[in-house]
N, C-alpha and C positions, 0 to 999 in steps of 0.2 A: 469526201472521204479520203483521208490520207492512206495510201496503200503501198504495199511492198510485194514483190514477186515471190510467190511461194514455190511454184513448180512450173516446169514446161512439160506439157502432156507428152508422154511417151506412148501411151496406149489408153484406150477406153473400152469399157465393157458395158453392155446393156443387160441388167439382171431384172427379172420380172418383179420381185418383191422390193427391190432396193432402188431401182432406177439406173442411172449411169454411174459407174465407178471409174475413177481415174487412176492411172499409174504414172508416176511413182506414188507409193504410200510411205508411211513413216513408222518408226518404232513407237510404241505407246509409252508416253511418259508415266512414271509412277503415279497412281491415283487418278488416271485419266477419267474425265467426265465428258461424254459426247455432247456436242452443241451444234446449233445452226447459226450461220452468220452470212450476210450478203458478201458476194465476191464479184469481181469483174473478170470476164473472160475476154482475152484479146486473141482473136484467131490469126493464123499466119497471113491472111489477106488484109489484115488491119481492122476488120469489123470487130466491134466491141458490143458486149451486152452484159447486163447485171442479172444475177441469179442467186437464189438462196442455196448455199452449200451446207451439207450436213457433214461435220467432222466426226466420223463414226468409228467406234471401236469394233474391229472385226477379228474373227479367229480363222486362221488358216490351218488346215490339217496338213502338217509337213511331216512326212515319215522318214526323211533322211536323218539318220542319227548324227551326222556331222553338222546339221543346220544349227545356227545360233539359237539360243533360247528365246531371244526377242523376235524371232521370225514368226512365231505362232500368233502373237497378239500385235495388231498393227492399227494405226489410225489411217483410215481411207477417206478420201473426199468423195462424197456421194451426192447425187442430184436427183431426188425423187421427181418423177413426172417429166424429166428431160429425155432427149433422144441422143443416141451416140453421135449422130452426124453433127451435133452442135459443138463437139469437142474434138476437132481433127488434131492429129499429131502436130506438135509444134505450137499449139495454143498455149498462151501464158495465163496463169491463174494469179490474179492480184487480190490480196487479202488485207484486212486491217492489221496493223502492227500487233494488236492484242491477240488475234487469231494465230499469227505467225509465232508469237511468243509462247502461246499455249501448246502448239504442235512441237516446238523445240524444247518444251519442258522448262521454260524460263519465265513463265507468267508469274506475276506477283500474287 
């Protein structure tokens, strides 16, 4: 699988109904459709593993009137069934080019 680096993990959260959610997230491109795709995680210690990632549209309730409009709807990388400890800060998330293009809003 030909991959590109999508993010370096800054933070991860364990949510009961969602699984692990990684930060950073992305502005949702117009017409976003959530999907799942295999990704490779490269931990800071060099260990690698493949896992299914859900590229999910999420809504954040932001009450700051100065917040940008695109701050409410975001694309988050989620991992149902995973545990937070699998994604330490500094881990790299490698994805297929098609997934990176979708997140960037440049998919054909």
